Biopython code that builds the backbone (N, CA, C, O; Angstrom):
import numpy as np
from Bio.PDB.StructureBuilder import StructureBuilder

atoms = [
    (1, "UNK", "N", (0.812, -1.185, 0.000)),
    (1, "UNK", "CA", (0.000, 0.000, 0.000)),
    (1, "UNK", "C", (0.861, 1.256, 0.000)),
    (1, "UNK", "O", (0.592, 2.204, -0.738)),
    (2, "UNK", "N", (1.889, 1.256, 0.825)),
    (2, "UNK", "CA", (2.707, 2.463, 0.907)),
    (2, "UNK", "C", (3.440, 2.733, -0.398)),
    (2, "UNK", "O", (3.657, 3.893, -0.748)),
    (3, "UNK", "N", (3.828, 1.690, -1.125)),
    (3, "UNK", "CA", (4.478, 1.901, -2.420)),
    (3, "UNK", "C", (3.547, 2.622, -3.381)),
    (3, "UNK", "O", (3.973, 3.531, -4.094)),
    (4, "UNK", "N", (2.292, 2.229, -3.406)),
    (4, "UNK", "CA", (1.359, 2.886, -4.323)),
    (4, "UNK", "C", (1.075, 4.313, -3.895)),
    (4, "UNK", "O", (0.971, 5.201, -4.741)),
    (5, "UNK", "N", (0.949, 4.548, -2.607)),
    (5, "UNK", "CA", (0.692, 5.904, -2.123)),
    (5, "UNK", "C", (1.868, 6.823, -2.406)),
    (5, "UNK", "O", (1.682, 7.976, -2.796)),
    (6, "UNK", "N", (3.081, 6.313, -2.209)),
    (6, "UNK", "CA", (4.276, 7.132, -2.442)),
    (6, "UNK", "C", (4.478, 7.449, -3.919)),
    (6, "UNK", "O", (5.130, 8.438, -4.256)),
    (7, "UNK", "N", (3.924, 6.615, -4.805)),
    (7, "UNK", "CA", (4.092, 6.815, -6.246)),
    (7, "UNK", "C", (2.813, 7.304, -6.919)),
    (7, "UNK", "O", (2.698, 7.257, -8.143)),
    (8, "UNK", "N", (1.867, 7.766, -6.135)),
    (8, "UNK", "CA", (0.596, 8.284, -6.663)),
    (8, "UNK", "C", (-0.101, 7.310, -7.602)),
    (8, "UNK", "O", (-0.612, 7.707, -8.650)),
    (9, "UNK", "N", (-0.122, 6.034, -7.225)),
    (9, "UNK", "CA", (-0.794, 5.004, -8.005)),
    (9, "UNK", "C", (-2.071, 4.573, -7.301)),
    (9, "UNK", "O", (-2.254, 4.813, -6.107)),
    (10, "UNK", "N", (-2.936, 3.942, -8.054)),
    (10, "UNK", "CA", (-4.152, 3.369, -7.469)),
    (10, "UNK", "C", (-3.745, 2.238, -6.523)),
    (10, "UNK", "O", (-2.733, 1.575, -6.751)),
    (11, "UNK", "N", (-4.516, 2.019, -5.477)),
    (11, "UNK", "CA", (-4.184, 0.939, -4.542)),
    (11, "UNK", "C", (-4.360, -0.433, -5.196)),
    (11, "UNK", "O", (-5.062, -0.554, -6.201)),
    (12, "UNK", "N", (-3.740, -1.446, -4.644)),
    (12, "UNK", "CA", (-3.894, -2.789, -5.218)),
    (12, "UNK", "C", (-5.332, -3.280, -5.077)),
    (12, "UNK", "O", (-6.048, -2.894, -4.153)),
    (13, "UNK", "N", (-5.737, -4.133, -6.005)),
    (13, "UNK", "CA", (-7.052, -4.762, -5.952)),
    (13, "UNK", "C", (-6.851, -6.231, -5.595)),
    (13, "UNK", "O", (-5.942, -6.883, -6.108)),
    (14, "UNK", "N", (-7.702, -6.745, -4.717)),
    (14, "UNK", "CA", (-7.575, -8.113, -4.217)),
    (14, "UNK", "C", (-8.782, -8.952, -4.600)),
    (14, "UNK", "O", (-9.914, -8.469, -4.589)),
    (15, "UNK", "N", (-8.535, -10.208, -4.938)),
    (15, "UNK", "CA", (-9.575, -11.209, -5.139)),
    (15, "UNK", "C", (-9.268, -12.357, -4.194)),
    (15, "UNK", "O", (-8.115, -12.768, -4.070)),
    (16, "UNK", "N", (-10.286, -12.877, -3.529)),
    (16, "UNK", "CA", (-10.104, -14.007, -2.614)),
    (16, "UNK", "C", (-11.018, -15.150, -3.024)),
    (16, "UNK", "O", (-12.144, -14.939, -3.474)),
    (17, "UNK", "N", (-10.512, -16.353, -2.861)),
    (17, "UNK", "CA", (-11.279, -17.555, -3.170)),
    (17, "UNK", "C", (-10.981, -18.578, -2.079)),
    (17, "UNK", "O", (-9.835, -18.728, -1.655)),
    (18, "UNK", "N", (-12.007, -19.269, -1.635)),
    (18, "UNK", "CA", (-11.844, -20.305, -0.616)),
    (18, "UNK", "C", (-12.368, -21.614, -1.170)),
    (18, "UNK", "O", (-13.442, -21.654, -1.769)),
    (19, "UNK", "N", (-11.613, -22.688, -0.973)),
    (19, "UNK", "CA", (-12.111, -24.008, -1.340)),
    (19, "UNK", "C", (-11.570, -25.044, -0.369)),
    (19, "UNK", "O", (-10.803, -24.722, 0.538)),
    (20, "UNK", "N", (-11.968, -26.260, -0.565)),
    (20, "UNK", "CA", (-11.578, -27.330, 0.343)),
    (20, "UNK", "C", (-12.647, -27.562, 1.390)),
    (20, "UNK", "O", (-13.623, -26.816, 1.459)),
    (21, "UNK", "N", (-12.473, -28.588, 2.202)),
    (21, "UNK", "CA", (-13.467, -28.910, 3.229)),
    (21, "UNK", "C", (-13.457, -27.879, 4.351)),
    (21, "UNK", "O", (-12.473, -27.164, 4.544)),
    (22, "UNK", "N", (-14.551, -27.812, 5.080)),
    (22, "UNK", "CA", (-14.695, -26.827, 6.159)),
    (22, "UNK", "C", (-13.625, -26.988, 7.234)),
    (22, "UNK", "O", (-13.214, -26.006, 7.852)),
    (23, "UNK", "N", (-13.176, -28.207, 7.459)),
    (23, "UNK", "CA", (-12.181, -28.429, 8.505)),
    (23, "UNK", "C", (-10.747, -28.142, 8.036)),
    (23, "UNK", "O", (-9.825, -28.108, 8.851)),
    (24, "UNK", "N", (-10.558, -27.936, 6.731)),
    (24, "UNK", "CA", (-9.223, -27.646, 6.201)),
    (24, "UNK", "C", (-9.328, -26.763, 4.956)),
    (24, "UNK", "O", (-8.957, -27.192, 3.863)),
    (25, "UNK", "N", (-9.827, -25.545, 5.109)),
    (25, "UNK", "CA", (-9.994, -24.685, 3.930)),
    (25, "UNK", "C", (-8.653, -24.220, 3.364)),
    (25, "UNK", "O", (-7.647, -24.149, 4.070)),
    (26, "UNK", "N", (-8.672, -23.910, 2.088)),
    (26, "UNK", "CA", (-7.515, -23.329, 1.404)),
    (26, "UNK", "C", (-7.951, -21.975, 0.871)),
    (26, "UNK", "O", (-8.988, -21.863, 0.218)),
    (27, "UNK", "N", (-7.164, -20.954, 1.150)),
    (27, "UNK", "CA", (-7.478, -19.590, 0.742)),
    (27, "UNK", "C", (-6.522, -19.166, -0.362)),
    (27, "UNK", "O", (-5.308, -19.334, -0.247)),
    (28, "UNK", "N", (-7.073, -18.624, -1.414)),
    (28, "UNK", "CA", (-6.276, -18.109, -2.519)),
    (28, "UNK", "C", (-6.498, -16.608, -2.600)),
    (28, "UNK", "O", (-7.634, -16.139, -2.666)),
    (29, "UNK", "N", (-5.409, -15.866, -2.596)),
    (29, "UNK", "CA", (-5.468, -14.411, -2.739)),
    (29, "UNK", "C", (-4.737, -14.029, -4.019)),
    (29, "UNK", "O", (-3.630, -14.497, -4.286)),
    (30, "UNK", "N", (-5.371, -13.182, -4.793)),
    (30, "UNK", "CA", (-4.754, -12.658, -6.009)),
    (30, "UNK", "C", (-4.750, -11.144, -5.891)),
    (30, "UNK", "O", (-5.775, -10.526, -5.602)),
    (31, "UNK", "N", (-3.593, -10.562, -6.117)),
    (31, "UNK", "CA", (-3.455, -9.110, -6.049)),
    (31, "UNK", "C", (-3.120, -8.594, -7.447)),
    (31, "UNK", "O", (-2.316, -9.178, -8.173)),
    (32, "UNK", "N", (-3.768, -7.472, -7.801)),
    (32, "UNK", "CA", (-3.552, -6.825, -9.094)),
    (32, "UNK", "C", (-3.050, -5.412, -8.832)),
    (32, "UNK", "O", (-3.636, -4.669, -8.044)),
    (33, "UNK", "N", (-1.959, -5.049, -9.502)),
    (33, "UNK", "CA", (-1.397, -3.704, -9.328)),
    (33, "UNK", "C", (-0.618, -3.307, -10.574)),
    (33, "UNK", "O", (0.298, -4.013, -10.996)),
    (34, "UNK", "N", (-0.979, -2.202, -11.144)),
    (34, "UNK", "CA", (-0.243, -1.617, -12.270)),
    (34, "UNK", "C", (0.022, -2.624, -13.390)),
    (34, "UNK", "O", (1.122, -2.673, -13.940)),
    (35, "UNK", "N", (-0.988, -3.421, -13.723)),
    (35, "UNK", "CA", (-0.838, -4.388, -14.806)),
    (35, "UNK", "C", (-0.127, -5.668, -14.421)),
    (35, "UNK", "O", (0.138, -6.502, -15.287)),
    (36, "UNK", "N", (0.185, -5.844, -13.171)),
    (36, "UNK", "CA", (0.854, -7.050, -12.677)),
    (36, "UNK", "C", (-0.091, -7.816, -11.762)),
    (36, "UNK", "O", (-0.965, -7.235, -11.119)),
    (37, "UNK", "N", (0.101, -9.117, -11.716)),
    (37, "UNK", "CA", (-0.744, -9.972, -10.890)),
    (37, "UNK", "C", (0.118, -11.009, -10.193)),
    (37, "UNK", "O", (1.083, -11.520, -10.763)),
    (38, "UNK", "N", (-0.243, -11.316, -8.944)),
    (38, "UNK", "CA", (0.428, -12.393, -8.201)),
    (38, "UNK", "C", (-0.633, -13.129, -7.390)),
    (38, "UNK", "O", (-1.588, -12.526, -6.901)),
    (39, "UNK", "N", (-0.452, -14.434, -7.257)),
    (39, "UNK", "CA", (-1.412, -15.276, -6.550)),
    (39, "UNK", "C", (-0.690, -16.186, -5.582)),
    (39, "UNK", "O", (0.420, -16.645, -5.852)),
    (40, "UNK", "N", (-1.329, -16.445, -4.448)),
    (40, "UNK", "CA", (-0.788, -17.383, -3.462)),
    (40, "UNK", "C", (-1.946, -18.120, -2.800)),
    (40, "UNK", "O", (-3.028, -17.561, -2.622)),
    (41, "UNK", "N", (-1.712, -19.375, -2.439)),
    (41, "UNK", "CA", (-2.709, -20.194, -1.760)),
    (41, "UNK", "C", (-2.098, -20.748, -0.485)),
    (41, "UNK", "O", (-1.019, -21.338, -0.514)),
    (42, "UNK", "N", (-2.789, -20.559, 0.637)),
    (42, "UNK", "CA", (-2.324, -21.054, 1.930)),
    (42, "UNK", "C", (-3.531, -21.454, 2.780)),
    (42, "UNK", "O", (-4.663, -21.489, 2.299)),
    (43, "UNK", "N", (-3.269, -21.750, 4.035)),
    (43, "UNK", "CA", (-4.327, -22.221, 4.929)),
    (43, "UNK", "C", (-5.051, -21.113, 5.681)),
    (43, "UNK", "O", (-6.033, -21.385, 6.372)),
    (44, "UNK", "N", (-4.587, -19.860, 5.561)),
    (44, "UNK", "CA", (-5.302, -18.738, 6.174)),
    (44, "UNK", "C", (-5.407, -17.599, 5.160)),
    (44, "UNK", "O", (-4.556, -17.448, 4.284)),
    (45, "UNK", "N", (-6.459, -16.808, 5.297)),
    (45, "UNK", "CA", (-6.674, -15.692, 4.379)),
    (45, "UNK", "C", (-5.564, -14.657, 4.519)),
    (45, "UNK", "O", (-5.075, -14.127, 3.521)),
    (46, "UNK", "N", (-5.173, -14.373, 5.737)),
    (46, "UNK", "CA", (-4.118, -13.391, 5.973)),
    (46, "UNK", "C", (-2.799, -13.841, 5.361)),
    (46, "UNK", "O", (-2.102, -13.043, 4.735)),
    (47, "UNK", "N", (-2.456, -15.099, 5.536)),
    (47, "UNK", "CA", (-1.205, -15.622, 4.968)),
    (47, "UNK", "C", (-1.247, -15.590, 3.443)),
    (47, "UNK", "O", (-0.235, -15.300, 2.804)),
    (48, "UNK", "N", (-2.397, -15.882, 2.858)),
    (48, "UNK", "CA", (-2.517, -15.837, 1.402)),
    (48, "UNK", "C", (-2.336, -14.408, 0.892)),
    (48, "UNK", "O", (-1.669, -14.183, -0.118)),
    (49, "UNK", "N", (-2.931, -13.451, 1.592)),
    (49, "UNK", "CA", (-2.791, -12.044, 1.191)),
    (49, "UNK", "C", (-1.331, -11.601, 1.307)),
    (49, "UNK", "O", (-0.802, -10.943, 0.412)),
    (50, "UNK", "N", (-0.699, -11.961, 2.398)),
    (50, "UNK", "CA", (0.708, -11.594, 2.601)),
    (50, "UNK", "C", (1.611, -12.242, 1.557)),
    (50, "UNK", "O", (2.497, -11.590, 1.005)),
    (51, "UNK", "N", (1.388, -13.517, 1.290)),
    (51, "UNK", "CA", (2.224, -14.234, 0.323)),
    (51, "UNK", "C", (2.042, -13.684, -1.090)),
    (51, "UNK", "O", (3.018, -13.566, -1.832)),
    (52, "UNK", "N", (0.826, -13.348, -1.468)),
    (52, "UNK", "CA", (0.617, -12.798, -2.810)),
    (52, "UNK", "C", (1.225, -11.400, -2.921)),
    (52, "UNK", "O", (1.774, -11.051, -3.966)),
    (53, "UNK", "N", (1.136, -10.601, -1.867)),
    (53, "UNK", "CA", (1.759, -9.272, -1.879)),
    (53, "UNK", "C", (3.278, -9.388, -1.980)),
    (53, "UNK", "O", (3.918, -8.637, -2.716)),
    (54, "UNK", "N", (3.842, -10.325, -1.242)),
    (54, "UNK", "CA", (5.288, -10.554, -1.302)),
    (54, "UNK", "C", (5.719, -10.963, -2.705)),
    (54, "UNK", "O", (6.719, -10.467, -3.225)),
    (55, "UNK", "N", (4.962, -11.869, -3.314)),
    (55, "UNK", "CA", (5.286, -12.314, -4.674)),
    (55, "UNK", "C", (5.204, -11.156, -5.669)),
    (55, "UNK", "O", (6.029, -11.053, -6.576)),
    (56, "UNK", "N", (4.217, -10.294, -5.498)),
    (56, "UNK", "CA", (4.077, -9.149, -6.394)),
    (56, "UNK", "C", (5.248, -8.185, -6.235)),
    (56, "UNK", "O", (5.798, -7.706, -7.226)),
    (57, "UNK", "N", (5.624, -7.902, -5.009)),
    (57, "UNK", "CA", (6.756, -7.002, -4.765)),
    (57, "UNK", "C", (8.040, -7.577, -5.355)),
    (57, "UNK", "O", (8.822, -6.847, -5.965)),
    (58, "UNK", "N", (8.260, -8.868, -5.180)),
    (58, "UNK", "CA", (9.454, -9.504, -5.753)),
    (58, "UNK", "C", (9.452, -9.386, -7.274)),
    (58, "UNK", "O", (10.494, -9.139, -7.880)),
    (59, "UNK", "N", (8.295, -9.561, -7.886)),
    (59, "UNK", "CA", (8.191, -9.433, -9.335)),
    (59, "UNK", "C", (8.507, -8.017, -9.772)),
    (59, "UNK", "O", (9.245, -7.812, -10.736)),
    (60, "UNK", "N", (7.961, -7.047, -9.079)),
    (60, "UNK", "CA", (8.183, -5.651, -9.446)),
    (60, "UNK", "C", (9.656, -5.250, -9.309)),
    (60, "UNK", "O", (10.180, -4.530, -10.158)),
    (61, "UNK", "N", (10.314, -5.702, -8.267)),
    (61, "UNK", "CA", (11.712, -5.336, -8.072)),
    (61, "UNK", "C", (12.652, -6.077, -9.028)),
    (61, "UNK", "O", (13.722, -5.564, -9.356)),
    (62, "UNK", "N", (12.275, -7.250, -9.469)),
    (62, "UNK", "CA", (13.102, -7.968, -10.452)),
    (62, "UNK", "C", (13.083, -7.278, -11.790)),
    (62, "UNK", "O", (14.045, -7.372, -12.553)),
    (63, "UNK", "N", (11.990, -6.576, -12.092)),
    (63, "UNK", "CA", (11.864, -5.913, -13.378)),
    (63, "UNK", "C", (12.621, -4.601, -13.454)),
    (63, "UNK", "O", (12.804, -4.056, -14.543)),
    (64, "UNK", "N", (13.057, -4.091, -12.332)),
    (64, "UNK", "CA", (13.761, -2.797, -12.324)),
    (64, "UNK", "C", (15.212, -2.949, -12.566)),
    (64, "UNK", "O", (15.941, -1.957, -12.590)),
]
sb = StructureBuilder()
sb.init_structure("model")
sb.init_model(0)
sb.init_chain("A")
sb.init_seg("    ")
for serial, (resi, resn, name, xyz) in enumerate(atoms, 1):
    if name == "N":
        sb.init_residue(resn, " ", resi, " ")
    sb.init_atom(name, np.array(xyz, "f"), 0.0, 1.0, " ", f" {name:<3s}", serial, name[0])
structure = sb.get_structure()
């Protein structure tokens, strides 16, 4: 979020999807920012959001 605010960009957009049985759900978070997308799937929604954000940041810094 702070990267987008510091660069006067629109904030990231998130999509969440849950599947699997109720006792062991899997959460998928997809983040979209400036034409880039990253996705991660984990056992908690927060971890999926964090992992997808991390993947997006790594992608953005590799391109510079």
